[in-house]
C-alpha positions in Angstrom: 75.1 146.0 187.0 73.6 143.0 185.1 75.5 140.9 182.5 73.3 142.2 179.7 74.3 145.9 180.5 78.1 145.0 180.7 77.8 143.1 177.4 76.0 146.0 175.7 78.9 148.3 176.3 81.7 145.9 175.4 80.4 143.8 172.5 80.0 146.8 170.2 83.4 147.9 171.0 84.8 144.5 170.1 83.3 144.8 166.7 84.5 148.3 166.1 88.0 147.8 167.1 88.2 144.4 165.4 87.3 146.2 162.2 89.8 148.9 162.7 92.6 146.6 163.8 92.2 144.4 160.7 92.2 147.5 158.6 95.5 148.5 160.0 97.2 145.1 160.0 95.9 144.3 156.4 96.8 147.8 155.1 99.5 146.5 152.7 97.1 144.0 151.3 94.3 146.6 150.9 96.9 148.9 149.2 97.3 146.4 146.5 93.5 145.8 146.2 92.3 149.5 145.9 95.5 151.6 145.4 97.7 149.6 143.0 100.9 151.5 142.0 104.6 150.8 141.2 105.5 152.3 144.6 104.2 150.0 147.4 105.1 152.5 150.0 103.0 155.2 148.4 100.0 152.8 148.2 100.5 151.9 151.8 100.6 155.5 152.9 97.4 156.1 150.9 95.5 153.5 152.8 96.7 155.0 156.1 95.5 158.3 154.9 92.0 156.8 154.2 92.2 155.4 157.8 92.8 158.8 159.1 90.1 160.3 157.0 87.6 157.8 158.7 88.5 159.2 162.0 87.9 162.7 160.8 84.3 161.7 160.1 83.9 160.4 163.7 82.8 163.9 165.1 80.1 164.2 162.4 78.8 160.9 163.4 78.9 161.8 167.1 76.7 164.8 166.4 74.0 162.6 164.9 74.2 159.7 167.4 74.8 162.0 170.3 71.6 164.0 169.3 69.7 160.6 169.4 71.3 159.7 172.7 70.5 162.8 174.4 67.0 163.3 173.1 65.7 159.8 172.7 67.8 157.6 175.0 71.3 156.1 175.1 69.7 152.6 174.1 68.5 154.2 170.7 72.0 155.5 169.9 73.6 152.1 170.7 71.2 150.3 168.5 71.4 152.5 165.5 75.3 152.9 165.7 75.9 149.2 165.7 73.5 148.5 162.8 75.2 151.3 160.7 78.6 149.9 161.5 77.5 146.4 160.6 76.2 147.4 157.2 79.3 149.4 156.3 81.5 146.4 157.1 79.3 144.1 155.2 79.6 146.2 152.0 83.3 146.6 152.4 83.8 142.8 152.5 81.8 142.6 149.3 83.3 145.3 147.4 85.2 144.4 144.1 88.8 145.3 143.8 90.4 148.0 141.5 91.3 145.2 139.1 87.7 144.6 138.5 86.0 148.0 138.9 88.9 150.3 138.4 88.7 153.8 139.9 85.1 153.2 141.0 86.3 150.6 143.5 88.7 153.1 144.9 86.0 155.7 145.4 83.7 153.3 147.0 86.5 152.0 149.2 87.1 155.6 150.5 83.4 156.2 150.8 82.8 153.2 152.8 85.5 154.0 155.2 84.2 157.5 155.7 80.7 156.1 156.4 82.3 153.6 158.9 83.9 156.5 160.7 80.6 158.3 160.7 78.9 155.2 162.2 81.6 154.6 164.8 81.3 158.2 166.0 78.3 157.3 168.1 79.4 153.7 169.2 82.3 154.2 171.6 80.9 157.4 173.4 77.4 155.8 173.8 78.9 152.7 175.2 81.1 154.2 177.8 78.1 156.4 178.8 75.8 153.5 179.2 78.3 151.6 181.2 79.0 154.6 183.5 75.3 155.5 184.1 74.2 151.9 184.6 76.9 151.2 187.2 76.7 151.6 191.0 78.7 154.8 191.9 81.5 153.1 194.0 82.3 151.0 190.9 81.8 153.4 188.0 85.5 153.3 186.9 85.6 149.5 187.1 82.4 148.9 184.9 83.1 151.7 182.5 86.6 150.3 181.9 84.9 147.3 180.0 84.2 149.6 177.1 88.1 149.6 176.8 88.2 146.0 177.4 86.0 145.4 174.5 88.3 147.5 172.4 91.2 145.5 173.5 89.4 142.2 172.7 88.7 143.6 169.2 92.4 144.4 168.7 93.5 140.9 170.1 91.2 139.1 167.8 92.5 141.3 164.9 96.1 140.5 166.0 95.4 136.7 166.1 93.6 136.9 162.7 96.3 138.8 161.1 98.9 136.4 162.5 97.1 133.4 161.1 96.6 135.1 157.7 100.2 136.1 157.4 101.6 132.8 158.7 99.3 130.1 157.3 97.7 131.7 154.1 99.6 132.1 151.0 100.1 135.7 149.7 98.4 134.7 146.5 95.2 133.5 148.2 95.3 136.4 150.8 95.4 139.0 147.9 92.8 137.2 145.9 89.9 136.8 148.3 90.8 135.6 151.8 91.3 139.1 153.0 87.5 139.5 152.7 86.6 136.6 155.1 87.2 138.3 158.4 85.2 141.4 157.4 82.2 139.3 156.3 82.4 137.3 159.6 82.5 140.7 161.5 79.3 141.8 159.8 77.5 138.5 161.0 78.6 139.3 164.5 77.4 142.8 164.3 73.9 141.6 163.3 73.8 139.4 166.4 74.9 142.4 168.6 72.1 144.5 167.1 69.5 141.8 167.9 70.9 141.6 171.4 70.6 145.3 171.9 66.9 145.3 171.1 66.4 143.8 174.6 68.2 146.6 176.5 66.6 149.0 179.0 67.3 152.7 179.3 69.8 154.0 182.0 68.5 155.4 185.3 70.3 158.7 184.6 68.4 159.2 181.3 65.2 158.2 182.9 65.6 160.7 185.8 66.5 163.5 183.3 63.4 162.7 181.3 61.3 162.7 184.4 62.7 166.1 185.5 62.0 167.5 181.9 65.9 168.4 181.7 66.5 167.2 178.3 67.6 169.8 175.7 66.3 170.2 172.2 69.7 170.7 170.6 72.4 169.2 172.7 75.3 170.2 170.4 74.6 173.9 170.5 74.1 173.8 174.3 77.3 171.9 174.8 79.4 174.4 172.6 77.7 177.5 174.1 77.5 176.5 177.7 80.1 173.8 178.3 83.1 174.8 175.9 85.7 174.2 178.6 84.5 170.6 179.4 84.6 169.8 175.6 88.2 171.2 175.3 89.3 169.1 178.3 87.8 165.8 176.8 89.8 166.6 173.7 93.0 167.1 175.7 92.3 163.8 177.9 92.0 161.9 174.6 95.3 163.0 173.2 97.7 160.8 175.2 95.6 157.5 174.8 94.9 158.1 171.2 98.5 158.4 170.2 99.8 155.9 172.8 97.4 153.0 171.9 97.9 153.3 168.1 101.6 153.6 168.4 102.2 150.5 170.5 99.1 148.4 169.8 97.9 149.5 166.4 101.0 150.2 164.2 103.6 148.3 166.1 103.8 145.0 164.1 104.5 146.9 160.8 106.8 149.2 162.6 108.9 146.2 164.1 109.0 144.7 160.5 110.0 147.8 158.7 112.2 149.5 161.1 113.4 147.1 163.9 114.2 144.0 161.8 111.5 141.6 163.4 109.2 139.5 161.4 105.4 140.2 161.3 104.8 136.9 163.1 106.9 138.0 166.0 105.2 141.3 166.3 101.7 139.9 166.1 102.4 137.1 168.6 103.9 139.4 171.2 101.3 142.0 170.7 98.5 139.2 171.0 100.1 138.0 174.4 100.2 141.6 175.8 96.7 142.4 174.6 95.6 139.4 176.6 97.2 140.6 179.7 95.6 144.0 179.3 92.2 142.5 179.5 93.1 141.9 183.1 94.9 145.0 183.9 92.4 147.7 182.5 89.6 146.5 184.9 92.1 146.5 187.7 93.2 150.1 186.9 89.6 151.2 186.7 89.0 149.7 190.2 92.0 151.4 191.5 90.5 154.7 190.1 87.5 154.1 192.1 89.5 153.6 195.2 92.1 156.4 195.0 90.7 158.9 192.4 91.2 159.4 188.6 93.5 162.4 188.7 96.4 160.8 190.5 96.5 157.7 188.3 96.1 159.7 185.0 98.8 162.2 186.1 101.1 159.3 187.0 100.4 157.7 183.8 101.2 160.7 181.7 104.5 161.2 183.6 105.4 157.5 183.1 104.8 157.8 179.3 107.0 160.9 179.2 109.7 159.1 181.2 109.6 155.7 179.5 108.5 156.5 175.8 112.1 156.9 174.5 113.7 154.1 176.5 111.0 151.7 175.0 111.7 152.8 171.5 115.3 152.4 172.1 114.8 148.9 173.3 112.9 148.0 170.1 116.0 148.6 168.0 118.3 146.2 169.9 117.1 143.2 168.0 116.5 141.2 171.2 113.1 139.4 171.8 113.8 139.6 175.7 114.1 143.5 175.4 111.2 143.6 173.0 109.0 142.0 175.8 110.3 144.5 178.4 109.3 147.4 176.2 105.9 145.9 175.4 105.4 145.1 179.1 106.0 148.7 180.2 103.8 150.0 177.4 101.1 147.6 178.3 101.0 148.8 182.1 101.0 152.3 181.1 98.2 151.9 178.5 96.2 149.9 180.9 96.1 152.7 183.5 95.4 155.3 180.8 92.4 153.3 179.5 91.0 152.2 183.0 90.8 155.9 184.0 90.3 158.2 180.9 87.0 156.9 179.8 85.2 157.4 183.2 87.0 160.6 183.7 85.6 161.9 180.4 82.0 160.9 181.3 82.1 162.3 184.8 83.4 165.7 183.5 80.5 166.2 181.0 76.9 167.4 182.1 74.3 164.7 181.9 71.8 166.5 179.6 74.4 166.9 176.9 76.5 163.9 177.7 76.1 161.7 174.7 76.8 164.6 172.3 79.5 166.3 174.4 81.5 163.0 175.1 81.2 161.7 171.7 81.9 164.9 169.9 84.8 166.0 171.8 86.4 162.5 172.4 86.0 161.7 168.6 87.7 165.1 167.8 90.5 164.1 170.0 90.7 160.6 168.4 90.6 162.1 165.0 93.4 164.5 165.6 95.5 162.2 167.5 94.5 158.6 167.3 93.4 158.4 163.7 96.5 160.2 162.4 99.0 158.3 164.5 99.7 155.4 162.1 100.3 157.9 159.2 102.4 160.2 161.3 104.4 157.5 162.7 105.1 156.1 159.3 106.2 159.7 158.0 108.3 160.3 161.2 110.0 157.0 160.9 110.9 157.4 157.2 111.6 161.1 157.0 113.2 161.8 160.5 114.4 158.9 162.5 113.3 155.5 163.9 113.1 157.2 167.2 111.1 160.1 166.3 107.7 158.4 167.2 109.0 158.5 170.9 109.1 162.3 171.0 105.6 162.5 169.3 104.3 160.2 172.0 106.0 162.2 174.8 104.4 165.6 173.5 100.9 163.9 173.4 101.3 162.7 177.1 102.5 166.2 178.1 99.3 167.8 176.6 97.0 165.4 178.6 99.1 166.0 181.8 98.5 169.7 181.5 94.7 169.0 181.1 94.8 166.6 184.2 95.9 169.5 186.3 92.7 171.6 185.3 90.0 168.9 186.0 88.2 168.4 189.3 88.4 165.1 191.0 85.0 163.4 190.3 85.1 159.7 191.4 82.5 160.5 194.1 80.5 163.0 192.1 76.9 162.6 190.9 76.3 161.9 187.2 73.1 163.9 187.4 74.6 167.3 187.1 73.3 169.3 184.1 74.2 172.5 182.3 71.4 175.1 181.9 70.8 176.3 178.3 
């Protein structure tokens, strides 16, 4: 696989997850800008609810961009999705606050995040499919894992930016205008990625499908009618990763500050260090999946999460940086093996002629149900039940994925050209 193909799948994910990471990390600031109330916690929960609503729009976006990818090519979907993401981020960075535009600002804030979710609905699925279909068969897991590497780079950059903003920028300046700067810079990066993707060539798999005349007119209907089990399995496979990643690498700095007595600076610094480590571990996990098979590693990862979720949350409460590092280290290793093998497993278990639609639609439903709602659910569980309650939620998500893993075939040596007949 060439460097251009590898960059195509990872750069867009960097942009996507940098935006979502910043949205989570700056949620308290955004709450003041667009949901000003006397109750800070209520405003914060309202912003997280908007975050979840953006994920709910992802499946709708996957229908649109999935149709484009299955009918007109994976590259078409990649180009248009990154352009749509870039424009919504740009308008978000320029949006006046509630103080200036009143309730109109709040409505536009919600609308832009819904459009962002719609746009992102086609990006992640298209990227993982492009990487898998352009990779040589013996190394599909390794190359596809770079879609997750891009996401981790995005969250790493978001953590570093949030750390700098919270540490070196006064609250007055941050609330006034500085919070906009990262989003405007992201929009410039997005424009560069769009220009870069204009040079991409189509995947061999799509070219072969087109030559065989095996493209379908309405891929979503074909997927629902003729491959419903595969779609449900993709939803189940996304459950564990969606919850686990957002619990430990999306919401953790805020959780540590509010529930474990650590400063935001400590949370962001540790998270950044382990995200950096994850950039090495995720491709390694993908390569191990190419060597030993996806099922074994995903099953072992799910069991590991069920076993270690509660001990990790227990260590977080002991107010020790050393124990915090141990908890983060365990979480990083487990998350790396999940990311390195889930994406390629999802692609390999979906027929080629409905793959962009099927993978994007089902995966985004899973992420909407489990990933997008995770920060809100964790905040509610922590405040209403106990500080350890998120661990049980995480264990339940891993159990769902473990059950699905038992039902899927081992596909690490299978052809990616298998199709479903309408």
